[in-house]
PASEBA-1860 file (N, C-alpha, C; in nm, 3 decimals):
! residues 140
1> MAKFSAFL> 0.050/-0.094/-0.030/0.039/0.044/0.011/0.084/0.116/0.016 ~ 0.172/0.084/0.101/0.295/0.214/0.070/0.359/0.264/-0.052 ~ 0.373/0.182/-0.115/0.458/0.181/-0.280/0.340/0.245/-0.382 ~ 0.207/0.176/-0.349/0.114/0.234/-0.453/0.063/0.392/-0.416 ~ 0.047/0.435/-0.272/0.017/0.574/-0.253/0.134/0.673/-0.243 ~ 0.346/0.562/-0.276/0.399/0.698/-0.299/0.382/0.711/-0.473 ~ 0.360/0.616/-0.494/0.318/0.636/-0.684/0.213/0.714/-0.680 ~ 0.067/0.707/-0.635/-0.039/0.820/-0.694/-0.014/0.921/-0.603
9> AGLVFGIG> 0.094/0.961/-0.505/0.167/1.112/-0.482/0.230/1.173/-0.614 ~ 0.324/1.082/-0.674/0.415/1.144/-0.785/0.306/1.141/-0.887 ~ 0.242/1.060/-0.948/0.169/1.062/-1.041/0.093/1.212/-0.998 ~ 0.026/1.256/-0.905/-0.062/1.343/-0.838/0.019/1.479/-0.913 ~ 0.136/1.508/-0.824/0.268/1.591/-0.841/0.327/1.610/-0.989 ~ 0.365/1.529/-1.078/0.353/1.538/-1.209/0.255/1.562/-1.276 ~ 0.156/1.514/-1.249/0.075/1.628/-1.363/0.006/1.773/-1.277 ~ 0.018/1.782/-1.172/0.059/1.896/-1.126/0.103/1.972/-1.158
17> LLVSGMAD> 0.254/1.930/-1.180/0.338/2.039/-1.259/0.346/2.070/-1.410 ~ 0.247/1.942/-1.469/0.215/1.973/-1.654/0.109/2.089/-1.615 ~ 0.005/2.069/-1.554/-0.085/2.179/-1.578/-0.020/2.319/-1.541 ~ 0.075/2.286/-1.386/0.076/2.470/-1.395/0.200/2.523/-1.495 ~ 0.232/2.439/-1.573/0.358/2.507/-1.647/0.497/2.517/-1.621 ~ 0.511/2.429/-1.488/0.598/2.414/-1.411/0.727/2.294/-1.474 ~ 0.675/2.223/-1.563/0.783/2.132/-1.635/0.801/2.197/-1.751 ~ 0.761/2.298/-1.757/0.755/2.419/-1.929/0.875/2.525/-1.893
25> PVKVIGFL> 1.015/2.496/-1.968/1.149/2.556/-1.934/1.145/2.711/-1.939 ~ 1.054/2.695/-2.040/1.051/2.895/-2.117/1.000/2.883/-2.042 ~ 0.841/2.837/-1.985/0.791/2.950/-1.870/0.870/2.939/-1.743 ~ 0.906/2.859/-1.693/1.028/2.898/-1.543/1.114/3.015/-1.625 ~ 1.180/2.999/-1.743/1.303/3.119/-1.746/1.226/3.258/-1.734 ~ 1.120/3.250/-1.776/1.008/3.382/-1.809/0.947/3.424/-1.702 ~ 0.937/3.334/-1.567/0.912/3.362/-1.437/1.005/3.416/-1.334 ~ 1.151/3.364/-1.422/1.294/3.446/-1.331/1.300/3.542/-1.446
33> DIAGAWDP> 1.304/3.569/-1.539/1.332/3.694/-1.606/1.297/3.821/-1.522 ~ 1.321/3.876/-1.439/1.243/3.975/-1.335/1.278/4.118/-1.443 ~ 1.402/4.109/-1.486/1.415/4.255/-1.573/1.339/4.251/-1.672 ~ 1.307/4.147/-1.766/1.252/4.107/-1.864/1.089/4.132/-1.883 ~ 1.090/4.008/-1.977/0.963/3.973/-1.997/0.881/3.883/-1.915 ~ 0.889/3.966/-1.751/0.852/3.876/-1.688/0.701/3.822/-1.630 ~ 0.713/3.701/-1.626/0.615/3.595/-1.648/0.545/3.551/-1.471 ~ 0.464/3.656/-1.395/0.435/3.595/-1.276/0.322/3.480/-1.236
41> SLALVMGG> 0.304/3.462/-1.317/0.208/3.341/-1.304/0.283/3.211/-1.219 ~ 0.373/3.168/-1.218/0.454/3.096/-1.169/0.440/3.084/-0.983 ~ 0.451/3.220/-0.975/0.437/3.303/-0.830/0.337/3.287/-0.787 ~ 0.204/3.258/-0.822/0.083/3.177/-0.789/0.060/3.043/-0.759 ~ 0.124/2.984/-0.850/0.165/2.802/-0.821/0.217/2.814/-0.674 ~ 0.384/2.880/-0.649/0.465/2.870/-0.593/0.384/2.918/-0.440 ~ 0.273/3.022/-0.475/0.237/3.048/-0.375/0.153/2.984/-0.285 ~ 0.051/2.918/-0.384/-0.047/2.768/-0.376/0.051/2.697/-0.300
49> AVLAGLGA> 0.156/2.657/-0.361/0.229/2.486/-0.306/0.303/2.558/-0.151 ~ 0.305/2.684/-0.139/0.380/2.691/0.004/0.280/2.720/0.104 ~ 0.125/2.732/0.115/0.035/2.718/0.192/-0.007/2.579/0.203 ~ 0.007/2.493/0.103/-0.003/2.356/0.120/0.069/2.323/0.185 ~ 0.154/2.344/0.155/0.253/2.314/0.214/0.306/2.327/0.372 ~ 0.250/2.436/0.437/0.220/2.513/0.576/0.146/2.409/0.633 ~ 0.056/2.371/0.587/-0.090/2.291/0.658/-0.019/2.167/0.657 ~ 0.078/2.088/0.574/0.087/1.958/0.597/0.220/1.954/0.706
57> FRLAGRRT> 0.286/2.031/0.653/0.402/2.007/0.782/0.355/2.050/0.915 ~ 0.226/2.159/0.899/0.168/2.194/1.060/0.131/2.040/1.126 ~ 0.048/1.961/1.006/-0.046/1.882/1.060/0.088/1.749/1.110 ~ 0.168/1.692/1.015/0.242/1.664/1.053/0.365/1.631/1.152 ~ 0.392/1.726/1.169/0.480/1.789/1.301/0.394/1.768/1.483 ~ 0.220/1.743/1.423/0.187/1.701/1.585/0.151/1.508/1.558 ~ 0.197/1.452/1.415/0.227/1.298/1.435/0.347/1.232/1.421 ~ 0.346/1.104/1.469/0.455/1.033/1.462/0.447/0.890/1.360
65> VTYLGLPL> 0.315/0.862/1.323/0.301/0.789/1.220/0.244/0.851/1.089 ~ 0.269/0.801/1.006/0.154/0.844/0.854/0.047/0.793/0.855 ~ -0.083/0.831/0.788/-0.185/0.730/0.748/-0.195/0.598/0.740 ~ -0.063/0.565/0.687/-0.069/0.426/0.627/0.034/0.354/0.750 ~ 0.062/0.410/0.881/0.119/0.341/0.979/0.250/0.358/0.974 ~ 0.328/0.381/0.871/0.460/0.416/0.894/0.486/0.521/0.974 ~ 0.646/0.535/1.037/0.681/0.612/1.049/0.720/0.753/1.002 ~ 0.729/0.875/1.112/0.733/0.978/1.083/0.784/1.047/1.106
73> ALPATRGI> 0.936/1.078/1.050/0.972/1.163/1.123/1.095/1.286/1.009 ~ 1.037/1.441/1.066/1.059/1.549/1.001/1.169/1.562/1.028 ~ 1.280/1.666/0.988/1.400/1.694/0.974/1.406/1.798/1.120 ~ 1.468/1.789/1.185/1.492/1.868/1.336/1.621/1.985/1.278 ~ 1.679/1.943/1.229/1.835/2.113/1.193/1.698/2.226/1.121 ~ 1.694/2.310/1.159/1.659/2.455/1.144/1.710/2.542/1.057 ~ 1.872/2.540/1.151/1.962/2.624/1.133/2.033/2.616/0.975 ~ 2.035/2.750/0.967/2.090/2.837/0.808/2.236/2.793/0.825
81> DRRLVLGS> 2.306/2.723/0.703/2.445/2.714/0.723/2.526/2.721/0.605 ~ 2.603/2.702/0.571/2.752/2.762/0.444/2.680/2.664/0.312 ~ 2.656/2.534/0.454/2.645/2.419/0.308/2.447/2.446/0.256 ~ 2.388/2.488/0.390/2.266/2.510/0.318/2.307/2.624/0.195 ~ 2.349/2.716/0.238/2.350/2.859/0.142/2.420/2.812/0.009 ~ 2.506/2.760/0.013/2.597/2.716/-0.112/2.531/2.638/-0.158 ~ 2.425/2.511/-0.110/2.348/2.422/-0.191/2.206/2.508/-0.256 ~ 2.183/2.623/-0.215/2.096/2.673/-0.228/2.147/2.717/-0.366
89> LVFGLGWG> 2.263/2.842/-0.367/2.278/2.928/-0.484/2.332/2.837/-0.641 ~ 2.407/2.657/-0.615/2.365/2.605/-0.675/2.242/2.542/-0.772 ~ 2.170/2.494/-0.713/2.039/2.482/-0.718/1.960/2.581/-0.766 ~ 1.992/2.706/-0.763/1.931/2.839/-0.800/1.980/2.855/-0.983 ~ 2.109/2.845/-0.952/2.168/2.847/-1.046/2.153/2.770/-1.204 ~ 2.123/2.632/-1.119/2.117/2.558/-1.180/1.974/2.514/-1.261 ~ 1.876/2.637/-1.186/1.753/2.640/-1.246/1.699/2.735/-1.354 ~ 1.797/2.874/-1.326/1.787/2.982/-1.367/1.865/2.912/-1.536
97> LAGLCPGP> 1.966/2.837/-1.556/1.991/2.834/-1.676/1.945/2.743/-1.736 ~ 1.876/2.641/-1.648/1.790/2.521/-1.746/1.650/2.544/-1.770 ~ 1.639/2.600/-1.645/1.433/2.590/-1.665/1.420/2.482/-1.616 ~ 1.522/2.407/-1.559/1.445/2.291/-1.498/1.495/2.259/-1.359 ~ 1.432/2.195/-1.245/1.479/2.145/-1.128/1.431/1.955/-1.147 ~ 1.446/1.979/-1.011/1.444/1.774/-1.075/1.291/1.689/-1.083 ~ 1.181/1.743/-1.013/1.071/1.715/-1.048/1.044/1.728/-1.194 ~ 1.019/1.900/-1.203/0.977/1.878/-1.354/1.099/1.838/-1.462
105> ALVDLGAG> 1.235/1.865/-1.440/1.329/1.688/-1.530/1.303/1.591/-1.506 ~ 1.217/1.472/-1.448/1.216/1.394/-1.437/1.072/1.324/-1.515 ~ 0.972/1.495/-1.515/0.826/1.488/-1.577/0.884/1.505/-1.722 ~ 0.940/1.627/-1.757/1.004/1.575/-1.886/1.085/1.483/-1.945 ~ 1.151/1.432/-1.895/1.169/1.306/-1.945/1.126/1.174/-1.938 ~ 1.002/1.149/-1.887/0.898/1.075/-1.924/0.837/1.089/-2.016 ~ 0.810/1.228/-2.042/0.761/1.310/-2.224/0.859/1.298/-2.324 ~ 0.976/1.234/-2.333/1.080/1.222/-2.384/1.105/1.330/-2.461
113> HWQAAVFV> 1.162/1.460/-2.366/1.227/1.588/-2.403/1.353/1.522/-2.376 ~ 1.457/1.534/-2.501/1.610/1.480/-2.501/1.670/1.576/-2.383 ~ 1.633/1.688/-2.409/1.727/1.805/-2.277/1.677/1.786/-2.145 ~ 1.606/1.708/-2.148/1.565/1.684/-1.957/1.680/1.562/-1.951 ~ 1.653/1.453/-2.051/1.762/1.338/-2.035/1.914/1.383/-2.004 ~ 1.970/1.499/-2.069/2.100/1.594/-2.053/2.105/1.655/-1.946 ~ 1.969/1.691/-1.879/2.036/1.772/-1.720/1.979/1.651/-1.625 ~ 1.917/1.536/-1.637/1.874/1.438/-1.529/2.010/1.362/-1.515
121> AAMLLGMG> 2.104/1.330/-1.658/2.211/1.273/-1.642/2.297/1.349/-1.562 ~ 2.341/1.511/-1.559/2.447/1.581/-1.566/2.405/1.598/-1.336 ~ 2.198/1.568/-1.333/2.186/1.628/-1.169/2.248/1.447/-1.128 ~ 2.264/1.330/-1.157/2.289/1.261/-1.107/2.434/1.222/-1.095 ~ 2.496/1.237/-1.218/2.634/1.282/-1.177/2.701/1.401/-1.083 ~ 2.623/1.491/-1.064/2.643/1.621/-0.929/2.607/1.529/-0.835 ~ 2.522/1.438/-0.827/2.460/1.330/-0.712/2.575/1.273/-0.644 ~ 2.593/1.182/-0.780/2.716/1.092/-0.710/2.861/1.181/-0.646
129> LFEWLERR> 2.892/1.270/-0.731/2.993/1.352/-0.716/3.029/1.445/-0.505 ~ 2.876/1.461/-0.493/2.879/1.537/-0.349/2.853/1.375/-0.248 ~ 2.861/1.294/-0.303/2.838/1.148/-0.203/2.942/1.094/-0.217 ~ 3.037/1.107/-0.313/3.231/1.109/-0.327/3.252/1.182/-0.237 ~ 3.280/1.277/-0.252/3.333/1.368/-0.201/3.261/1.407/-0.022 ~ 3.156/1.359/0.015/3.131/1.353/0.156/3.189/1.214/0.193 ~ 3.177/1.094/0.109/3.218/0.984/0.162/3.422/1.009/0.256 ~ 3.491/1.109/0.083/3.589/1.103/0.127/3.641/1.213/0.207
137> AARP> 3.567/1.285/0.289/3.553/1.402/0.411/3.524/1.341/0.488 ~ 3.460/1.216/0.512/3.426/1.177/0.640/3.528/1.057/0.685 ~ 3.626/1.033/0.608/3.745/0.947/0.606/3.872/1.009/0.718 ~ 3.921/0.915/0.797/4.019/0.977/0.883/4.144/0.977/0.847
END
């Protein structure tokens, strides 16, 4: 049941990305182009997502298990540190250059867009490099 629920949530998320235009790199770059032909429509999508997320996290904060009975553990760290800021900058640069972030990239990959395949390959390479650097730094 948990895998089916995860699949269903991912499906709804992907459909939402398509319907809202968040999976269209041209629309995303138009949103990020504040000094040019700015398209503010995605701000409404993001605002709605933030509001829904606030409610969901507020509810989840009072629970120890999910509705399916699985353990629920929210992140305990709330601090802003150098790693968070640098990671956010790298994410933002990638989003601004490609007009994609991981979720929409996977939706576009599923839709057969070759540009998304390049993005996903680079994303996986970056994730692998991060893991390798983390393991290397953890060695005595």
